[in-house]
N, C-alpha and C positions, 0 to 999 in steps of 0.2 A: 315573817311573811307580811310585813306591813301592819302588824297589829298595834294596839295602843300600849304605850309604856307609861306606867304610873309608879309613884313611890308612896308607900304607906308607912306612917310613923307608928310603931307599936307603943301602946300606953305605958308599958313597964318592960323591964329587962326579963328575958326568959332564957331558960336552959333547954336545949333540944338534944335528947339522947341520940347518939350515933346509931342509926338503923337504916340500912339501905333497902330493906325489904318492905317498909311501910311508910305511909305519908303522915305528916304532922299538921294538925289544924291549929291555927293561932287566932284568937279573937282580937280583932283590931278595934272595933267600936260597935255600938248599938244605936239605933235611932228609930223614931216612929215615922212611918210613911203613910200619910193620909190616903185613904182608899175609898172608892165608891164600888158598891156591889151591883153588878149588872148580870141579868139573865139573858142569854143569847141563844137563838135557834135558827137553823138553816134547813128547814124541812125538805127543800128540793134535793138535798144530798144526804141528810141525816135527821131522823125524827127526834133526836135527843135535844134537851134544853140544858145548856152548859152554864155554869157559874164562872163569871170572869170578874176579877178585881182590877180596877183601874187605879194605879198608885202613882205617887209623886216621890221622887228621891229628894227628900228634904235635907240630906246630909251634905257635907262638903267634899264627899268622896265620889270618884267615878266607880260605878258598879261594873265590874268586868263580866263579860259573857261567860256563862257556864251553868252548872247544875245548881238549882235552889231547892231546899227542902221545904215542903208545904205543911203547915199545921193549921188546924181550925179548932178553937176551943181547947187547946192543949193536946189534941189528938193528931198524930202524924198521918198525913194523907198520901204521901209519896213525894216524888221529885219531879221537877219540870225544868226545861231549858229557858233561860232568861238571856236576852241579848244585852249588849253593852248599854249602860244608861249613864249619861252625864249628870253631874251635880245639878239638881233642880229639874231634871228631865222626867217626863211621864213614861210609864211602862205598864204592861199588862201581865197578869198571871192568871192561868186557867186552873180551875179546881175540879173539873169533872162534871158529870151529869147530875142534875137535880131531878129526882124521880117524882117530885110533887106536882110537876107541870106536864101535861100531856099535849101533844101537837099532832094533827093529821093534816095532810095536804091532798087535795083532790082536783083533778081536771074535770070540770063540769061538762064541757062540750067543745067541739071544734066544727066550724062551718065555713065553707068557701062558696062565694057567690060571684056572679058577674056584675060589673059596675060600669058606669060611663055610657057614652053614646054607642049603641049597637053592641053592648057588652064588650067594650074594648079593654076592659081591665079585670083584674081578679082581686078579691078581698077575702082574706082569711081571718076569722075571729076565733080566738081560743079563750075560754073562760075558766077561771081558777077560784078555789076557796081554800083557806087555811083555818082550821078550827083549833082553838086553844082552850084548855080547862085547867083551873087551879084547884088542886086537891088538898092544899095546905090551909092552916088556920090563919094565915097572914095574907094581906093584900100584897101583890107584887106587880112589877112592870117587866115586860119581856120585850127585848129587841129582836124583831123578826126580819130575816133577810130572804130575798128570792132574786130572780133575775128575769130579764126580758131580752129579746133579740135586739141587736144594734145593727142598723143598716150602714153599709159602706158604699152604697150605690144611690145616687140621687133619684133614680127612678123607683126606688123602693122606699115606701113611707111606713114607719113603725110608730104606732101611737098606743098610749094607755087610755082605756075608757072604763067608765063605771067603777072607779076606784073608791072603795069604802072599807075602812076610814082612809083619810088622806095620807099620802106618803110623808115621811119626815121632811122637815124644812130647815134643819140646822145647816149652817154654811159649810161646815167641813164635809158633810155628806154630799151636798149639792155640787161642791167644787171637785170632788174626787170620785166617789163610788157611783154617783148618779149618772155621770157622763159615760161610764163604762157599762151602763145597762143594769146596774145592781139596784134592787128595790129594798127600802128600809122602812119599817113601821115600828113605833113604840106603842105597845098595847098594855093598858092597865087592866089587871084582873083583880076582882074583889076576892075576899076570903071564901073558902069552900062553903057551900050551903047558903050563900047570899046572892042577891041579884047582881049580875056582872061577873060572877066567877067564871063564866064561859063567854068567850067572844069569838067572832069570826072576821076574817079579812076576805073581801071579794074584789076581784079585778078581772079585766079582760085585756088582751093584747090584740090589736088590729093591724094586720100587715097588708098593704095595698101595693100592687105592681101591675105593669102592662101584661096582657095575656100571653104575649110571645116571649116573656122574660122568664127563664128558668131560675129557680132559687133552690138552695139546699133545704132539706126538710126542717121545719120549724120545731124545735124541741119542746116537749111538754114539761 
């Protein structure tokens, strides 16, 4: 069906018993994949904080898509799906929830008021807060994601106001996720019991439009 075709050279000769009822696994090679540990949360959909490893395929092999077994410290954690990765390519592996970080998201308020000459417009402001707390003995950084409405009508203006801390500024985020209305912060949390173990993100979304223009409900 148009999939990738590759050839792997086995390091030694092997003998495979005839057995049509079971599969045989053959070790082709082993290699180290440099990894960065990233904690990620999307509290608008899920309050969990998930551990992601960003890896690089430093081998000369194409890694075919399929099931990968996950281990941490010699302990088997389960399996995950990994997409096809070319030699030298980057890929992600998810390791599940880290219970040592707690996250709560709250809508602080919603207000609609008249604007412009003789009240010719409407402006809705929705304020949000995300609270994070580190319960572990180590300082961590958490990648926090949320979203804002994106206008497809030139008569509707959507702006972010009172954002603290500032949104991420890396170019990959700005060129891809930001233009689709996704919000990203990187929050540093100190070790539990120290100053900075708890942090908050605050922002507001302001939607302005003519009074006679009907819009779909703004999600919270």
